[in-house]
TORNUMI-903704 format. One record per residue (C-alpha): residue number from 0; residue in one letter; x, y, z. Coordinates in steps of 0.001 Angstrom, whole numbers, padded with zeros to 6 digits. Layout:
<rs>
R	i	aa	u	v	w
R	NUM	A	X	Y	Z
...
</rs>
This chain:
<rs>
R	i	aa	u	v	w
R	0	M	-048889	011830	039590
R	1	T	-045741	013450	040714
R	2	V	-044286	009863	041116
R	3	M	-045393	009022	037668
R	4	R	-043730	012010	036339
R	5	F	-040668	011198	038213
R	6	G	-040621	007726	036828
R	7	V	-041151	008851	033224
R	8	Y	-038459	011591	033651
R	9	R	-035807	009000	034954
R	10	L	-036686	006659	031924
R	11	I	-036121	009390	029454
R	12	R	-032949	010346	031457
R	13	G	-031605	006686	031537
R	14	A	-032285	006310	027798
R	15	A	-030481	009493	027127
R	16	L	-027588	008337	028838
R	17	G	-027655	004695	027686
R	18	I	-028426	005489	023795
R	19	P	-025028	006954	023019
R	20	L	-023223	004094	024990
R	21	W	-025102	001573	022980
R	22	V	-024131	003092	019752
R	23	L	-020405	003321	020543
R	24	W	-020733	-000247	021716
R	25	V	-022213	-001605	018148
R	26	V	-019618	000543	016447
R	27	A	-016914	-000824	018386
R	28	A	-018044	-004440	018134
R	29	F	-018509	-003890	014415
R	30	L	-014776	-002622	014071
R	31	F	-013372	-005359	016236
R	32	A	-015189	-008106	014427
R	33	R	-013515	-006874	011247
R	34	T	-010027	-007332	012839
R	35	F	-010050	-011019	012824
R	36	P	-008099	-012876	010028
R	37	S	-009575	-012540	006654
R	38	L	-006779	-012346	004494
R	39	P	-007447	-014365	001145
R	40	R	-005141	-017234	000899
R	41	S	-006408	-019539	-002045
R	42	L	-005787	-018512	-005511
R	43	D	-009504	-018338	-006230
R	44	E	-010227	-016312	-003260
R	45	R	-007353	-013922	-004090
R	46	K	-008159	-013540	-007588
R	47	N	-011965	-012669	-006548
R	48	V	-010709	-010094	-004049
R	49	A	-008156	-008647	-006707
R	50	I	-010830	-008365	-009402
R	51	S	-013075	-006662	-007034
R	52	H	-010285	-004134	-006125
R	53	L	-009398	-003733	-009618
R	54	M	-013073	-002782	-010698
R	55	G	-013097	-000338	-007891
R	56	L	-009969	001264	-008979
R	57	R	-010938	001064	-012577
R	58	E	-013902	003211	-011705
R	59	A	-011674	005653	-009672
R	60	V	-009129	005987	-012423
R	61	R	-011415	006125	-015546
R	62	N	-014560	007923	-014060
R	63	Q	-013307	009794	-011025
R	64	N	-010244	011563	-012131
R	65	A	-007973	009627	-009561
R	66	A	-004601	010411	-011265
R	67	H	-005264	014132	-011365
R	68	K	-006353	014213	-007740
R	69	M	-003318	012287	-006645
R	70	Q	-001088	014605	-008669
R	71	E	-002440	017575	-006708
R	72	L	-001028	015892	-003478
R	73	F	002462	015051	-004535
R	74	P	004580	015276	-007624
R	75	E	004422	011876	-008868
R	76	G	000956	011084	-007757
R	77	A	-000312	010528	-011472
R	78	C	002481	008561	-012510
R	79	F	002301	006406	-009463
R	80	T	-001511	005850	-009778
R	81	V	-001170	005065	-013466
R	82	T	001693	002743	-012793
R	83	L	-000098	000745	-010037
R	84	Y	-003122	000615	-012088
R	85	G	-001428	-000803	-015090
R	86	L	000680	-003116	-013146
R	87	S	-002481	-004565	-011101
R	88	W	-004180	-005603	-014311
R	89	T	-000972	-007218	-015837
R	90	N	-000287	-008990	-012554
R	91	L	-003693	-010343	-012584
R	92	V	-003048	-012078	-015862
R	93	R	000550	-013288	-014893
R	94	N	-000203	-014709	-011498
R	95	F	-003895	-015998	-011898
R	96	D	-005772	-018286	-014365
R	97	V	-008018	-015798	-015980
R	98	E	-010682	-016318	-018614
R	99	K	-010411	-014860	-022186
R	100	D	-012596	-011734	-021590
R	101	L	-010827	-010729	-018503
R	102	R	-007559	-011282	-019982
R	103	E	-008735	-008934	-022944
R	104	T	-009913	-006383	-020593
R	105	A	-006664	-006649	-018615
R	106	I	-004660	-005902	-021904
R	107	A	-006763	-003197	-022861
R	108	E	-006533	-001166	-019302
R	109	A	-002878	-001734	-019287
R	110	T	-002442	-000344	-022884
R	111	W	-004516	002673	-021739
R	112	A	-002358	003018	-018716
R	113	L	000725	002952	-020697
R	114	E	-000547	005507	-023147
R	115	Q	-000923	008011	-020038
R	116	Y	002922	008424	-019312
R	117	E	002976	010675	-022481
R	118	Q	000192	012926	-021153
R	119	P	001322	016298	-019716
R	120	Y	-000590	015555	-016239
R	121	V	001741	012475	-015762
R	122	V	005049	013489	-017616
R	123	G	004783	016959	-016805
R	124	P	007129	017242	-013370
R	125	F	009827	015177	-014993
R	126	S	012949	016119	-016963
R	127	T	015762	014049	-018370
R	128	T	018788	013096	-016049
R	129	Q	021008	010190	-016830
R	130	V	017990	008693	-018754
R	131	R	014814	010133	-020271
R	132	N	012501	011659	-017962
R	133	G	014452	010373	-014954
R	134	V	014592	006808	-013307
R	135	F	011304	007128	-011820
R	136	W	009169	007825	-014815
R	137	L	011365	005747	-017250
R	138	G	011470	002789	-014735
R	139	Q	007635	002603	-013967
R	140	R	006995	002942	-017644
R	141	N	009405	000055	-018594
R	142	L	008212	-002402	-016001
R	143	L	004690	-001725	-017140
R	144	L	005842	-002002	-020887
R	145	G	007550	-005298	-019971
R	146	Q	004614	-006748	-018178
R	147	L	002237	-005837	-021050
R	148	L	004454	-007568	-023602
R	149	E	004826	-010471	-021298
R	150	I	000904	-011005	-021424
R	151	L	000641	-010460	-024938
R	152	P	001141	-013416	-027302
R	153	E	004472	-012570	-029410
R	154	S	002350	-012485	-032461
R	155	R	000188	-009624	-030874
R	156	R	003206	-007427	-029599
R	157	P	003202	-004428	-031458
R	158	R	006577	-003807	-032943
R	159	R	006900	-000187	-031695
R	160	L	006596	-001218	-028302
R	161	V	008972	-004252	-028590
R	162	D	011416	-001725	-029921
R	163	E	010714	000862	-027096
R	164	F	011234	-001853	-024633
R	165	H	014519	-002891	-026166
R	166	T	015737	000944	-026158
R	167	N	014507	001716	-022669
R	168	T	016191	-001080	-021120
R	169	K	019647	-000642	-022885
R	170	S	019379	002883	-021994
R	171	L	018698	002165	-018419
R	172	A	021354	-000677	-018119
R	173	D	024035	001576	-019633
R	174	A	023326	004409	-017251
R	175	F	023284	001955	-014138
R	176	L	026739	000594	-015188
R	177	A	028186	003902	-016151
R	178	S	027151	005296	-012702
R	179	P	029959	005010	-009635
R	180	T	027167	004427	-007087
R	181	A	024872	002332	-009579
R	182	H	022067	004665	-008816
R	183	L	020294	007203	-011189
R	184	D	018405	010392	-010623
R	185	S	014603	010723	-010421
R	186	Y	014983	014444	-011008
R	187	V	018075	016343	-011729
R	188	G	020548	015815	-008616
R	189	L	017843	014071	-006598
R	190	C	018202	010073	-006132
R	191	W	016146	007685	-004426
R	192	P	016997	003995	-004374
R	193	A	013518	002867	-004167
R	194	D	012758	004364	-007733
R	195	N	016044	002746	-009010
R	196	V	014659	-000854	-007991
R	197	T	011612	-000385	-010226
R	198	A	013803	000312	-013380
R	199	L	016041	-002766	-012301
R	200	A	012939	-004935	-012181
R	201	S	012340	-004064	-015646
R	202	L	015890	-005030	-016765
R	203	L	015481	-008488	-015158
R	204	L	011950	-008962	-016788
R	205	H	013592	-008057	-020274
R	206	D	016181	-010987	-019664
R	207	E	013416	-013301	-019054
R	208	L	011423	-012351	-022199
R	209	Y	014537	-011971	-024721
R	210	S	017270	-013909	-022933
R	211	T	019493	-010749	-022750
R	212	Q	022207	-010325	-019892
R	213	Y	021064	-007157	-018432
R	214	R	021254	-008714	-014876
R	215	V	024678	-007380	-014798
R	216	A	023334	-003818	-014165
R	217	Y	021320	-005260	-011102
R	218	E	024307	-007170	-009832
R	219	H	026203	-003845	-009881
R	220	W	023480	-002126	-007939
R	221	R	023365	-005037	-005505
R	222	E	027027	-004973	-004726
R	223	W	027232	-001253	-004416
R	224	T	024080	-001554	-002048
R	225	L	025261	-004265	000235
R	226	D	028756	-002275	000491
R	227	N	027110	001107	001387
R	228	P	023944	000588	003337
R	229	D	022283	002722	005836
R	230	P	024612	002168	008794
R	231	R	021733	002127	011322
R	232	T	019715	-000741	009662
R	233	G	021822	-002384	006941
R	234	L	018910	-001551	004308
R	235	P	019241	000867	001433
R	236	A	019084	004583	002233
R	237	G	016163	006537	001771
R	238	H	017904	009205	-000303
R	239	L	021244	009596	-001564
R	240	D	023715	011325	-003921
R	241	S	024184	009199	-006834
R	242	R	027411	010828	-007876
R	243	T	029202	010800	-004274
R	244	G	027195	007894	-002458
R	245	H	026644	010186	000390
R	246	L	023655	008998	002341
R	247	L	021211	011807	002589
R	248	Q	018447	010257	004500
R	249	P	018250	007037	006678
R	250	A	016200	003991	005494
R	251	R	012567	004829	005186
R	252	G	009450	002527	005562
R	253	C	007597	004061	002567
R	254	A	010710	003253	000377
R	255	N	011698	-000145	001716
R	256	S	008145	-001290	001775
R	257	W	008206	-000771	-002058
R	258	I	011661	-002261	-002465
R	259	L	010717	-005474	-000623
R	260	A	007460	-005887	-002440
R	261	L	009619	-006254	-005571
R	262	L	012629	-007819	-004372
R	263	P	011360	-011432	-004008
R	264	D	010671	-011858	-007553
R	265	M	014001	-010263	-008661
R	266	D	016402	-011918	-006134
R	267	P	014770	-014624	-003962
R	268	E	018046	-015195	-002202
R	269	L	018666	-011612	-001100
R	270	A	015135	-011096	-000185
R	271	P	014609	-012990	002974
R	272	D	017682	-011292	004514
R	273	M	016487	-007821	003440
R	274	Y	013177	-008388	004922
R	275	G	014442	-009918	008003
R	276	L	016366	-006496	008667
R	277	Y	013180	-004641	007583
R	278	R	011246	-006424	010374
R	279	E	013864	-005942	013088
R	280	H	014041	-002234	012588
R	281	F	010780	-001227	011348
R	282	L	008191	-003525	012321
R	283	V	006217	-002780	015563
R	284	T	002889	-003718	017380
R	285	R	000377	-001129	017885
R	286	L	-002886	-001987	019645
R	287	G	-002361	-005730	018702
R	288	F	-001398	-005169	015106
R	289	N	001797	-005597	013310
R	290	V	002497	-002229	011519
R	291	F	005666	-000518	009810
R	292	R	007328	002592	011248
R	293	E	008357	005237	008742
R	294	Y	011686	005657	010503
R	295	P	013714	002781	012093
R	296	S	013436	002164	015918
R	297	G	014959	004977	018016
R	298	L	014729	007677	015216
R	299	D	011315	009666	014791
R	300	R	011100	012734	012398
R	301	P	008257	014471	011185
R	302	A	005835	013361	008326
R	303	D	006455	014394	004969
R	304	V	004766	013894	001541
R	305	D	006329	010498	001198
R	306	S	005526	009010	004427
R	307	G	001964	010258	004618
R	308	P	000582	010904	008341
R	309	I	002686	009327	011058
R	310	L	000926	008238	014028
R	311	M	002602	006665	017170
R	312	S	005898	006492	014637
R	313	V	003817	004328	012374
R	314	G	003786	005505	008715
R	315	M	000501	005327	006568
R	316	T	002402	004773	003554
R	317	A	004968	002180	004880
R	318	T	002121	000214	006318
R	319	C	-000005	000354	003390
R	320	V	002604	-000701	000881
R	321	G	003788	-002993	003613
R	322	L	001012	-005301	002618
R	323	A	002400	-005942	-000502
R	324	A	005992	-006372	001144
R	325	S	004596	-008825	003724
R	326	I	002575	-010877	001154
R	327	S	005615	-011193	-001227
R	328	N	008040	-012257	001549
R	329	G	005423	-014867	003152
R	330	D	005070	-013002	006435
R	331	L	001250	-013999	006874
R	332	E	000842	-012695	010407
R	333	T	001615	-009092	009236
R	334	A	-000286	-009265	006112
R	335	E	-003191	-010388	007953
R	336	D	-002701	-007804	010530
R	337	I	-002329	-004999	008117
R	338	Y	-005345	-006299	005866
R	339	D	-007722	-006565	008963
R	340	L	-006579	-003226	010038
R	341	V	-007424	-001632	006658
R	342	N	-010862	-003375	006581
R	343	S	-011766	-002184	010054
R	344	L	-010432	001301	009684
R	345	G	-010546	002026	006018
R	346	L	-014153	002566	005492
R	347	R	-014279	-000406	002903
R	348	H	-017349	-000232	000896
R	349	E	-018679	-002347	-002083
R	350	M	-020146	-000710	-005019
R	351	D	-022389	-002043	-007834
R	352	L	-020740	-000791	-011104
R	353	E	-022605	-000128	-014277
R	354	G	-025701	-001422	-012874
R	355	K	-024704	-004803	-014033
R	356	G	-023872	-006660	-010802
R	357	V	-020296	-005883	-011214
R	358	T	-018865	-005243	-007852
R	359	G	-015927	-002920	-007102
R	360	T	-014117	-002313	-003811
R	361	Q	-012822	001160	-002627
R	362	Y	-011579	002662	000673
R	363	L	-012262	005993	002391
R	364	F	-015113	006351	-000110
R	365	G	-012527	006701	-003016
R	366	R	-010925	009917	-001436
R	367	L	-007421	008653	-001641
R	368	P	-007178	006348	-004740
R	369	V	-003518	006032	-004547
R	370	S	-004044	004101	-001199
R	371	D	-006799	001773	-003144
R	372	A	-003949	001450	-006016
R	373	F	-001401	000029	-003567
R	374	L	-003771	-002309	-001956
R	375	T	-005132	-003499	-005163
R	376	W	-001469	-004024	-006493
R	377	A	-000751	-005990	-003314
R	378	F	-003573	-008438	-003939
R	379	T	-002339	-009122	-007354
R	380	L	001202	-010030	-006208
R	381	P	002258	-013706	-005964
R	382	M	002064	-015161	-002495
R	383	P	004832	-018131	-001811
R	384	D	003513	-021547	-002174
R	385	S	004195	-022154	001727
R	386	C	001552	-019639	002540
R	387	L	-001198	-021619	000645
R	388	T	-000787	-024433	003085
R	389	A	-000097	-022637	006172
R	390	P	-002782	-022750	008991
R	391	R	-004711	-019881	009642
R	392	S	-004259	-018051	012959
R	393	L	-006428	-019579	015814
R	394	A	-009182	-017278	017023
R	395	S	-007792	-017673	020374
R	396	Q	-004604	-016493	019393
R	397	I	-005886	-013359	017716
R	398	W	-007972	-012582	020742
R	399	V	-004621	-012611	022772
R	400	R	-003133	-010453	020115
R	401	R	-005900	-007926	020085
R	402	I	-006078	-007809	024024
R	403	P	-004612	-004256	023813
R	404	T	-007228	-003212	021309
R	405	T	-009917	-004506	023211
R	406	V	-008907	-002815	026585
R	407	F	-008290	000496	024816
R	408	V	-011762	000408	023496
R	409	L	-013171	-000758	026773
R	410	L	-011424	002128	028526
R	411	S	-012377	004619	025984
R	412	L	-016215	003514	026342
R	413	V	-015901	003664	030040
R	414	S	-014270	006992	030130
R	415	F	-016887	008250	027923
R	416	W	-019571	007068	029835
R	417	Y	-018538	008486	033267
R	418	M	-017812	011771	031553
R	419	H	-021182	011658	029747
R	420	R	-022954	010551	033012
R	421	F	-021450	013414	035045
R	422	I	-022383	016012	032692
R	423	M	-025883	014763	032444
R	424	I	-026122	014691	036165
R	425	F	-024461	017925	036732
R	426	K	-027136	019498	034185
R	427	H	-029937	017833	036057
R	428	R	-028907	019343	039382
R	429	K	-028461	022722	037883
R	430	Q	-032030	022354	036641
R	431	E	-033329	021311	040023
R	432	E	-031421	024302	041852
R	433	K	-033086	026640	039442
R	434	S	-036475	025292	039862
R	435	S	-036063	025441	043671
R	436	L	-035473	029173	043381
</rs>
């Protein structure tokens, strides 16, 4: 009887020791399996992924108060969320072949997003600088306004919106040309180059739609920026004085990921050189994944509201927005890595919306909707034609690149196992000592 009890006890103890380890193995295997390349390439695949993400983002923006939540985290939270939401819808129509009903939905949602700019929760933090409400607000509004007009048949373009697009664009172009540094302020006395690029993109779009010559303002910015780069990297500075040109911050990952997501469409000749510099100074590999630093190699600073969390010098915002930059610039290896990393660690989940079989995708259970907005926008951007026919990475190559991840997971599990086993054995011996007294 004693032997039988001892055998049962050992069985129970073995299960107690083994179950946590097996659970960890299952979780680790699940996460590891999701790190294999799955970035959609074909137009149909990318369209389906974009639509699924858009539906999840619509749920967050329309029904879960996403823009208000993001406004509580940083001053431009509501504006950025609304902008990315609207641009994602217009990009869907601009870059994919969509059916009539979905096109009308895109027009309606982009129109709704445009209307939000005048709402207090969006416009509240901004005030007039060289342009109405600063270049951040006006630049984002004008880019969305232009893209909305682009997807509308000319006969359906509201006169008031067309007139506003003309007015906004002329105001921005005149201000850029009048600035000694070709930069404008987002807030009074505060200038970030990344905010200026959004506005400049809207000027180039106006030229495409109405055969104007506002590109001269972009050329003014381009010339000044190339003559006055961040000396460490050759990239646009993170923050500068728009009057003197004095650089107040070095190049930042969060800013240059945004700039380089837009630049290929604006300036296909300049973009490859700039993205090459970005990779050289900001791209790093962590646990087998290509990701982006927040500050250039050799420079580490604390996280702030723009960078989001920084872990091992890697910026969350720089990497999240970096998905768009890598897609736009045809950097498939980095785009695959970021996409796989987001899928494995971002707690992606699919939702059945409206009870009608409509599927929406969100990450982190919708707790950080601006991240969903950046990712959704990335999937709606055009991918270079060369990427569509490029061979997918071989599984064996991915295994090699993921070796650091595998080793890290295995060492973590083994360490946990021995620590857990030591604790259990120690407790068992303590109990035996008490029993023998």
